[in-house]
N, C-alpha and C positions, 0 to 999 in steps of 0.2 A: 587466246583471242585473234592470233596471227593466224590457225591455221582454218580457222572459218573463211576471214578474207583471203588468205592463199587458195582457197578451192573457191572462193566467187570470181576470182581473178582470173582464175586457172576456166574455170566453164565461162566467162564470159570472152576469154583471148579464143580459144575456141571454138566457139560458135562465132566470132567476128571475122576469125580466118576461113569460114566456112565459105565456099562456091558458090554462087549461089547464080542457078539458072535460069529462074523463070520469075513473075510475080510474086507467086505464095509461096514463093520458097524463100523470100524476100520479106514478106509480110510475116511469114514466120520468125525469120531470124531478128528482125527488129523488135517482134514480141516478147520473144528469149533474152533479149538484149534489156529491153527496157522491165523485164520480169527479174534479171538480175543485179539490175542497178536499184529498183526498190528492194528487192531481198536485203541489196549489200545496205540500207541506207534503215533499211528494219530493225537489218542485226546489229547495227550502231547504237541506235536508239535502244534497243534491249539491253545492249551489254551497259552502257551510261545508266540504264535507269535500274541496270543488276548494283553497280557502283551505289547509285545514290541508297537501293535496299539495303545492301550492306553494310553503308553506312547511317543507315537507319536502324537496322537490327542492333550494330553494334550500339549507337547511342540507347536504343531502346535495352541490350542489355546491359548496359553499364546503369541506368535509370536503375533496374530491376532488381540488380545488385543494392545499392543505394538502400533501395526500399526492403530488400530483405534484411541488411544489417539495421536498419532504423525498427523494424520489425521485433527482431529479437532483442534489441536492446528492452524496447516497450515492455516485451514479453518476461525482458527479467529484471523489470521495474513492477511489473503488478504481480507475481510470484511475492507468496507470504514475506516477510521479511525475519526473518527468526529471531532474529535480536531483538526487532520491534515489538514479536509476539512473546517471547522471555521478558520483555519489561511488564508489558500487559500483564500476564502471569502474576508476575513478582509483586504488582502495582494491587490485584485482584486479593492477593496471597494478605496481601500486607496493612490493605482496608479492614478484611475479617482478622486480623489479628486485632487491628483496633477495634473495632466494633468488640471483640469479644473481652478485651479490655476494660475498654468503656463500661459495658455489660457490669463485669466484674470490680467494678470502682463504685457504681450505682449500689451493685449490692451490698456492697462492704459498708456505704453509709447507710443503707436501711438497718442494717445487722446493730451499727452502732445505736441508729437512733431511736430503734427498737429496745435494744438496750436500757438507754436514757430514759424512754417510758416505762421501762418497769418500775422505775427505783424512783422517779419523778415523774405522774402522769402530766399529758401535756397541758398548762393551764393552770397546775395546782399549786405549782409554786412554793413547795416545803421547808420549812422556816425549821433548820434546826439548834438556832439560838435559845433554847425553851427548856424549860424544866424536867427531867426524865424522872422515873419512880426509881431505879435503880441505877447500879454504875455499871451494870450489865448492858441495859438499856440504850447508857448514854454512850458506853463503846462502838456498841454495835452501830447508832444513828451515826457515830461520826465515820465509821468505817464505810457506811453507806452513802456520807455525804462527800470523801474522800473517793469514794468508787466515783460517782457521779463528777463530781470535779475532773476526774482522772479523762473518764470517757467523753466529756464533753470537751478537754483541750483535747484529746487525741482526732476528735472529730474534727475540728476547726482548723488544727493542726493538716487536719491528710486533705481536706477541701482547699484548703491554701496554696499546699502542693501540687491540686492536680490542676489547680483554678476555676472551681466551682465559685462561683456567687453564691456564699453564704445566704446572707440575705432572702435569694429567691428559692431556697432547697429545706428551709425551714418554716 
């Protein structure tokens, strides 16, 4: 900054110290001196602008750095969170397992109901308190009755355990 000012001062002093012998030299000297003064002013304005520009550039660089940091944070937030992804996968697996268990429960209930219906078809209401032709028929009937009661008891208890409403499924 001082080099330019020193140079312009030297030019100005050199031209100012020239001996003028005629009017055209006087005019030329004035033109050169005015031009040196104009260049000094222009140089001063350019330096001030350069300083302001440096401040603006510094501010822009600072803001740019802040934006880059914010952008990086947003990128990190947008990346898939593997912990959440793991939870989603675990939840899907759990739901599949629960569906599988529910299907197995339904199959077991259907199996028990089918077994009961082979002994006592729906709506027939077999009466075991009657006369039998032989003691063997009586024993067989009592075994069937016991088997039927056991299957009904198991079915009822199983539905109770899994929380199924007995009235809705019969």
